[in-house]
C-alpha positions as CSV (number, residue, x, y, z in Angstrom):
1,M,67.8,121.7,82.4
2,Q,69.9,118.4,82.7
3,E,67.8,115.7,83.4
4,A,68.3,113.7,86.4
5,S,68.9,110.3,87.0
6,G,67.3,108.1,89.1
7,V,70.9,108.0,91.5
8,S,73.7,110.7,90.6
9,R,76.7,109.6,89.1
10,R,78.6,109.7,91.9
11,A,76.0,107.2,94.2
12,V,76.9,104.8,91.2
13,L,80.4,105.1,91.6
14,G,79.9,104.5,95.2
15,G,78.6,101.4,95.0
16,A,79.9,98.5,92.4
17,A,82.3,100.9,90.5
18,A,83.8,101.7,93.4
19,T,86.5,99.7,93.5
20,G,87.2,100.0,89.8
21,A,87.4,103.7,90.5
22,M,89.8,103.4,93.0
23,A,91.8,101.1,90.8
24,A,91.8,103.5,88.2
25,L,93.4,105.9,90.6
26,G,96.6,103.4,91.0
27,T,99.1,104.2,93.1
28,A,98.3,107.8,93.4
29,G,95.2,106.9,95.5
30,T,97.6,104.4,97.6
31,A,100.3,107.8,97.7
32,R,97.2,110.5,98.8
33,A,96.6,107.5,102.0
34,A,100.3,107.1,102.8
35,E,100.5,110.3,103.4
36,T,98.1,110.8,106.2
37,A,99.1,107.6,107.9
38,G,101.3,108.7,111.1
39,T,101.5,112.0,110.0
40,A,101.3,114.7,113.2
41,G,97.8,114.6,114.5
42,T,97.1,111.6,113.2
43,P,98.1,108.8,115.5
44,G,98.4,104.9,113.8
45,R,95.0,102.5,114.7
46,P,95.8,100.7,118.1
47,A,96.4,96.9,117.8
48,G,93.1,95.1,118.2
49,Q,91.0,97.5,116.5
50,T,89.4,97.9,112.6
51,S,88.0,100.8,110.9
52,M,83.9,101.3,111.1
53,V,83.9,102.7,107.9
54,K,81.0,100.4,105.7
55,Q,80.6,98.8,108.8
56,P,76.5,98.0,108.8
57,F,74.4,97.8,111.9
58,D,73.2,94.3,113.1
59,V,69.5,93.5,112.2
60,Y,67.1,95.2,115.1
61,P,63.1,94.5,114.7
62,T,62.7,97.4,116.9
63,V,65.0,99.9,117.5
64,R,64.5,100.9,121.6
65,V,65.8,104.0,122.2
66,G,67.2,105.6,125.7
67,V,67.4,109.3,125.8
68,I,69.8,111.5,127.7
69,G,68.7,115.1,128.4
70,I,65.0,116.2,128.3
71,G,65.2,119.7,128.0
72,N,64.0,121.9,125.0
73,R,65.8,119.5,122.2
74,G,65.9,116.4,123.8
75,S,62.3,116.5,124.7
76,G,61.2,117.5,121.1
77,M,63.3,114.7,119.7
78,A,61.5,112.3,122.1
79,N,58.5,112.7,120.5
80,G,59.8,112.0,117.0
81,W,61.5,108.7,117.9
82,A,58.2,108.0,119.1
83,A,56.7,108.1,115.9
84,V,58.6,106.3,113.6
85,P,57.6,103.0,112.7
86,G,58.9,99.9,114.4
87,C,60.8,103.0,117.2
88,V,60.3,103.0,120.8
89,V,61.1,104.9,123.7
90,R,62.1,102.3,126.0
91,A,63.6,105.0,128.8
92,V,64.6,108.6,129.3
93,C,66.9,110.2,131.5
94,D,67.4,113.7,132.9
95,V,69.2,115.0,136.1
96,R,65.9,116.7,137.0
97,A,63.8,113.7,137.6
98,P,60.3,115.6,137.0
99,R,61.2,116.1,133.5
100,A,61.9,112.4,133.1
101,K,58.8,112.0,134.6
102,A,56.6,114.1,132.6
103,K,57.8,113.2,129.1
104,A,56.8,109.9,130.1
105,D,53.6,110.6,130.8
106,Q,53.2,112.7,127.9
107,L,54.5,109.8,126.0
108,A,52.2,107.5,128.0
109,A,49.2,110.0,127.1
110,D,49.6,109.9,123.3
111,G,48.8,105.9,123.4
112,K,53.1,105.1,123.2
113,P,54.3,102.6,125.7
114,R,55.6,104.3,128.9
115,P,59.2,104.6,128.9
116,L,61.2,103.7,131.9
117,E,62.0,106.5,134.3
118,F,66.0,107.7,135.4
119,G,67.0,110.8,136.7
120,G,67.9,113.1,140.0
121,S,71.4,112.5,139.9
122,P,74.0,113.6,137.6
123,D,75.2,109.7,137.5
124,A,71.2,108.6,136.2
125,Y,72.4,107.8,133.2
126,K,75.0,105.2,133.9
127,E,71.6,103.5,135.6
128,M,69.9,103.5,132.3
129,L,72.7,102.3,130.4
130,K,72.9,99.3,132.6
131,R,69.6,98.3,130.7
132,D,69.8,95.0,127.8
133,D,66.7,96.3,126.0
134,I,68.1,99.8,125.0
135,D,69.6,99.8,121.4
136,L,70.4,103.2,120.5
137,V,71.3,106.2,123.2
138,Y,70.5,110.0,122.5
139,I,71.9,112.4,124.2
140,A,70.9,115.9,124.2
141,T,72.8,117.4,127.4
142,P,75.3,120.5,127.4
143,W,78.4,120.4,125.6
144,E,80.3,119.2,128.1
145,F,78.7,116.3,129.2
146,H,78.6,114.8,125.7
147,Y,82.5,112.7,125.8
148,E,81.8,111.2,128.9
149,Q,77.7,110.3,128.2
150,G,78.6,108.7,124.3
151,K,82.4,107.1,125.6
152,A,79.6,105.6,128.5
153,A,76.9,104.7,126.1
154,L,79.3,103.1,123.6
155,L,81.4,100.4,126.5
156,A,77.8,99.3,127.8
157,G,76.9,98.3,123.8
158,K,75.0,100.6,122.6
159,H,75.0,102.6,119.8
160,V,75.1,106.5,119.7
161,L,73.3,109.6,118.1
162,V,75.1,112.6,120.1
163,E,73.5,116.0,119.7
164,L,76.4,119.0,118.1
165,P,79.2,118.2,119.1
166,I,80.1,115.2,120.0
167,A,83.2,116.0,122.0
168,T,85.0,119.8,122.8
169,E,88.8,118.7,122.7
170,L,90.8,116.7,119.9
171,D,92.0,113.9,122.4
172,Q,88.3,113.3,123.2
173,L,87.6,113.1,119.6
174,W,90.3,110.5,119.0
175,D,88.9,108.8,122.1
176,L,85.7,108.6,120.6
177,V,86.7,106.8,117.7
178,N,89.0,104.1,119.1
179,T,86.1,103.5,121.3
180,S,84.0,102.9,118.3
181,E,86.5,100.9,117.0
182,R,87.1,98.6,120.0
183,T,83.4,98.4,120.5
184,R,82.0,97.9,117.1
185,R,79.2,100.4,118.1
186,H,78.5,103.2,115.8
187,L,78.7,106.9,117.5
188,L,76.8,109.3,115.0
189,L,76.5,113.4,115.0
190,S,73.0,114.2,115.3
191,E,73.3,116.5,112.1
192,N,69.9,117.2,111.2
193,V,71.0,119.6,108.6
194,S,72.2,116.6,106.9
195,Y,69.2,115.8,105.9
196,G,67.2,118.8,105.3
197,R,65.5,119.3,101.9
198,N,67.8,122.0,100.0
199,E,70.8,120.3,101.3
200,L,69.8,116.5,100.2
201,A,69.1,118.3,96.7
202,M,72.6,120.4,96.9
203,L,74.1,117.5,97.4
204,R,72.6,115.3,94.8
205,M,73.2,118.4,92.0
206,A,76.8,118.3,93.6
207,H,77.6,114.7,92.6
208,D,76.0,114.5,89.4
209,G,77.9,117.1,88.1
210,A,75.2,120.0,88.0
211,F,78.2,122.4,89.5
212,G,81.0,121.5,87.1
213,D,83.8,120.6,89.3
214,I,83.6,122.0,92.7
215,T,86.0,124.4,94.1
216,N,84.5,126.0,97.1
217,G,81.5,125.8,99.8
218,H,80.4,128.1,102.7
219,G,78.3,127.2,105.6
220,G,77.8,128.8,108.6
221,Y,75.2,128.8,112.3
222,L,74.4,132.4,111.8
223,H,71.7,133.0,114.6
224,D,70.5,135.6,116.6
225,L,70.5,133.6,120.2
226,R,70.6,136.5,122.9
227,E,67.7,136.9,124.1
228,L,67.4,132.4,124.4
229,L,71.2,132.9,126.0
230,F,69.9,135.6,129.0
231,S,66.5,133.7,129.1
232,P,66.2,132.4,132.5
233,T,64.9,128.5,131.4
234,Y,65.6,128.2,128.1
235,Y,69.2,126.9,128.5
236,T,69.2,125.5,131.9
237,D,71.8,126.8,134.7
238,S,72.8,129.6,131.3
239,W,74.6,126.6,130.2
240,R,75.1,128.0,126.9
241,R,76.2,131.6,127.8
242,L,78.7,130.7,129.9
243,W,80.6,128.7,127.1
244,H,81.0,132.4,125.9
245,T,83.0,133.2,129.0
246,R,85.1,130.7,129.0
247,S,86.2,129.5,125.3
248,I,86.7,131.3,122.4
249,A,86.0,128.5,119.8
250,S,84.3,128.3,117.0
251,F,81.3,126.5,119.1
252,Y,78.6,125.4,116.7
253,P,80.1,125.5,112.9
254,M,78.7,121.8,111.9
255,H,75.4,123.1,110.9
256,G,76.9,124.8,107.7
257,L,79.8,123.0,107.8
258,A,78.5,119.1,107.1
259,P,76.5,119.7,104.4
260,I,79.1,121.2,102.3
261,A,81.3,118.5,103.1
262,A,79.0,115.6,102.4
263,A,79.3,117.4,98.5
264,M,82.7,117.9,98.8
265,D,83.0,113.9,99.5
266,I,84.9,114.8,103.1
267,N,85.9,111.4,104.2
268,R,85.1,109.9,100.4
269,G,87.4,111.1,98.4
270,D,88.7,114.5,99.6
271,R,89.5,115.4,103.1
272,M,90.1,118.2,105.4
273,V,93.4,118.7,105.7
274,T,94.4,122.8,107.5
275,L,92.3,125.1,109.2
276,R,93.3,128.5,110.0
277,A,90.2,130.8,111.8
278,T,89.2,134.5,112.9
279,A,87.5,136.0,115.3
280,T,85.9,139.6,116.0
281,E,85.9,141.5,118.9
282,P,83.2,140.0,121.5
283,K,80.6,142.7,121.4
284,G,77.1,141.5,121.5
285,L,76.5,139.6,124.3
286,A,77.7,142.6,126.5
287,D,76.1,145.2,124.5
288,Y,72.7,142.9,125.1
289,R,73.1,142.9,128.8
290,A,73.7,146.6,128.6
291,R,70.2,147.6,127.2
292,F,68.5,144.9,128.3
293,V,69.5,143.0,131.5
294,P,68.6,144.3,134.7
295,E,71.4,145.4,137.3
296,G,71.7,142.3,139.7
297,H,71.1,139.6,137.3
298,P,74.1,136.9,137.5
299,A,74.9,137.5,133.9
300,W,76.7,140.7,135.3
301,K,79.3,139.2,136.7
302,E,80.3,137.2,133.5
303,T,82.9,138.5,131.2
304,Y,82.8,137.7,127.2
305,V,85.7,136.1,125.9
306,N,84.1,134.2,122.2
307,G,84.5,136.3,119.2
308,D,81.2,137.4,117.9
309,L,82.0,136.0,114.4
310,V,84.1,132.8,114.2
311,T,85.4,131.7,110.5
312,C,87.1,129.2,109.5
313,L,88.7,128.8,107.1
314,I,89.4,125.2,106.0
315,D,91.8,123.8,102.7
316,T,91.0,120.1,101.5
317,A,93.4,118.0,100.2
318,D,92.0,118.5,96.6
319,G,92.3,122.2,96.7
320,R,88.9,123.2,97.7
321,I,88.3,125.9,100.3
322,I,85.5,125.5,102.7
323,R,84.7,128.8,104.8
324,A,82.6,127.7,108.5
325,E,81.1,130.5,110.5
326,H,79.6,130.8,113.4
327,D,77.9,134.1,114.6
328,V,74.9,133.7,117.6
329,S,75.8,137.3,119.4
330,S,75.0,139.3,116.7
331,P,71.4,141.0,115.2
332,R,70.5,139.4,112.2
333,P,68.3,136.8,110.6
334,Y,68.8,133.3,110.7
335,S,71.0,131.6,108.2
336,R,73.1,128.8,107.5
337,I,74.4,130.2,104.5
338,N,74.7,127.0,102.9
339,T,76.8,127.6,99.6
340,I,78.5,125.3,96.8
341,A,80.1,126.5,93.4
342,G,82.1,125.1,90.9
343,S,83.3,125.6,87.7
344,R,80.0,125.8,85.9
345,G,77.6,127.4,88.9
346,I,76.8,128.4,92.0
347,F,73.9,127.9,94.6
348,E,73.2,129.8,97.8
349,D,70.7,129.1,100.2
350,Y,68.3,131.3,102.0
351,A,68.6,134.4,100.1
352,G,66.2,133.7,97.6
353,P,62.5,133.7,97.0
354,A,59.9,131.6,98.7
355,P,59.2,128.3,98.5
356,T,62.5,127.2,98.7
357,G,64.6,129.8,99.9
358,G,67.7,129.4,97.4
359,R,68.9,130.5,94.3
360,I,71.0,129.4,91.8
361,Y,72.6,130.2,88.4
362,I,74.4,127.2,86.6
363,E,75.6,127.1,82.9
364,P,74.4,126.4,80.5
365,D,71.2,127.0,81.9
366,H,71.4,130.4,82.9
367,G,73.2,133.8,81.6
368,G,72.3,137.4,82.0
369,H,74.4,137.5,85.5
370,S,70.9,136.6,87.0
371,W,69.7,134.5,89.9
372,R,67.0,131.8,89.2
373,D,64.7,130.4,91.9
374,F,66.2,127.0,92.6
375,K,62.1,125.2,93.2
376,A,62.9,123.8,89.6
377,Y,66.0,122.4,90.4
378,R,65.0,120.9,94.0
379,D,62.0,119.7,92.4
380,E,63.9,117.6,89.9
381,Y,67.0,116.3,92.1
382,D,64.6,115.9,95.7
383,H,66.0,113.6,97.7
384,W,64.4,110.0,97.5
385,L,63.6,110.4,101.5
386,W,62.1,112.9,101.0
387,K,60.1,111.9,98.2
388,K,59.2,108.9,100.5
389,I,58.6,110.4,103.9
390,G,57.9,114.3,103.3
391,D,54.8,114.4,104.6
392,D,55.3,112.3,107.6
393,A,58.7,114.6,108.4
394,A,56.2,118.2,108.4
395,N,53.5,116.4,110.9
396,N,56.4,114.9,113.2
397,G,59.3,116.9,113.1
398,G,60.9,120.0,114.3
399,H,63.1,122.3,111.7
400,G,61.1,121.9,108.6
401,G,61.3,117.9,108.8
402,M,64.9,117.3,108.8
403,D,64.6,115.9,112.2
404,Y,62.2,113.3,111.3
405,V,64.2,112.6,108.5
406,L,67.4,112.0,110.2
407,Q,65.6,109.6,113.2
408,W,63.4,107.7,110.3
409,R,66.7,106.9,108.3
410,T,68.7,106.5,111.7
411,V,65.8,103.8,112.4
412,Q,65.7,102.3,109.3
413,C,69.2,101.8,108.9
414,M,69.3,99.7,112.6
415,R,66.2,97.9,111.7
416,A,67.6,97.1,107.9
417,G,71.1,96.3,108.9
418,L,72.5,99.2,106.5
419,V,75.4,101.2,107.0
420,P,74.7,104.3,108.6
421,D,74.8,107.4,106.4
422,M,77.4,109.4,108.4
423,D,79.5,107.6,110.8
424,V,82.2,108.5,113.8
425,Y,84.6,109.0,111.4
426,D,82.5,112.3,110.0
427,A,81.0,113.5,113.3
428,A,85.1,114.2,114.4
429,A,86.0,115.6,111.5
430,W,83.0,118.0,111.3
431,C,83.5,119.0,115.4
432,S,87.1,119.1,115.0
433,P,86.8,122.9,114.1
434,V,85.6,123.2,117.8
435,P,89.3,122.8,119.1
436,L,91.0,123.4,115.9
437,S,89.7,127.0,115.9
438,V,91.2,127.5,119.4
439,M,94.7,126.5,118.6
440,S,94.8,128.5,115.1
441,L,93.2,131.9,117.2
442,E,95.8,131.2,120.1
443,D,98.3,131.1,117.0
444,K,97.4,134.4,115.7
445,G,95.3,132.7,113.0
446,R,98.0,130.0,111.6
447,P,97.0,127.1,110.3
448,V,96.4,123.9,111.9
449,Q,96.5,120.9,110.8
450,V,93.2,119.0,110.6
451,P,93.6,115.1,111.6
452,D,92.5,112.2,109.5
453,F,90.2,110.5,111.5
454,T,89.9,107.3,109.0
455,R,93.6,107.0,109.1
456,G,93.7,106.8,105.5
457,S,90.5,105.2,104.3
458,W,89.5,108.7,102.9
459,V,90.9,108.4,99.4
460,N,88.1,105.7,99.3
461,I,85.2,106.5,96.8
462,R,82.2,105.3,99.0
463,L,78.1,106.2,99.5
464,G,77.3,108.6,102.2
465,L,74.1,110.2,102.3
466,D,73.5,110.5,98.6
467,T,72.2,106.5,98.9
468,R,69.9,104.7,96.6
469,E,65.9,104.4,97.6
470,S,65.1,101.6,100.1
471,D,62.2,101.0,102.0
472,M,61.6,100.4,106.2
473,P,61.2,97.0,106.6
474,P,57.5,96.2,108.0
475,V,56.2,96.4,111.7
476,A,55.5,93.2,113.2
């Protein structure tokens, strides 16, 4: 087993050596950037806008958060925000006012400052956005509201963290990129899986060269949600099930795609260039309804059109291939797949023994065509965030602690005035398979172009999630 340094070789390149590394590329890097400027699907940057790449936050001594959407997800994340040092939940908003009140009551009962309450109408969030004592808006509403609410928050001068996806149409993604650039406010995807312990260790191994030259990756969101989709209470007004009646998209590929993209330095030396999609027939929800949903239920009036398994095959500029899958309609154990492979080895997640749930095979450590447990490698390549706050994450966050790590790191970047690990260009790229999969499927699975949301800066080596260790500023 190779000895891991404090930071990976890739992280070093992202620092002072980045300029020299790009200079070594010479005209090749310039030519690659020029290839994407003005190409189909990549409009030029409007006059007066500048890139948000490597744009640090202003310094916020205390991060004041406004939460829009107090359903299952928003309620749990509100608790997480309140637990992060130097962060306070300033306001909560939900179209159902009793939800906002219940969350405010609970936070106050827990000894936290009582947040202001907004609710009772679809436009209640607009009143919340008028306040000048909110720095970060966290959005956890149904998908169809993310674009409108995210843009409104940017225009109100707030930074924004949006649950997946930030938008569902290409023109909306571009509009959010442009609005972020115009307002100089960050819009980030709430991609908690990118902060998973295995995912970050895999990232550091990839950047340290443990897998050799990376050639392909495989990620997905394979989660049997049938019972929850038909639940009368879990998804308010059945919003998530109704998406299966009106779109053929790969709804939610980001959890699997984002960690693979990070390991491949997408938008940081490589980029996604084409996507082609396939879909199986939509059988799962109708079959579940026939067996478990009583006659007279509103679901019996629905026709499901979204394929049970939607697969996106994505080619990158450097010749790598990413396979991203989505399936919430089939009976199967949960998996995000999380696989990275290269010329010297492979890692597969959620397939191995406890405690890490991953297996690995790399040369020269291994032979005999036999998988090895990932634990020793995760211990060696454990990301500094998990070493520093892993215990706090286990006590304060959902999804194995990755929610809290995302929240802690976001607050730390804002309080210390750091560049965020993920930016609006990552958010747009990772969410683009939603509309692009529709375009490909409607054209019999033919490849479609992936826009370059960075407008050429993807060739530049820079840090992302593989950052150097830093401390949370002390709370006054």
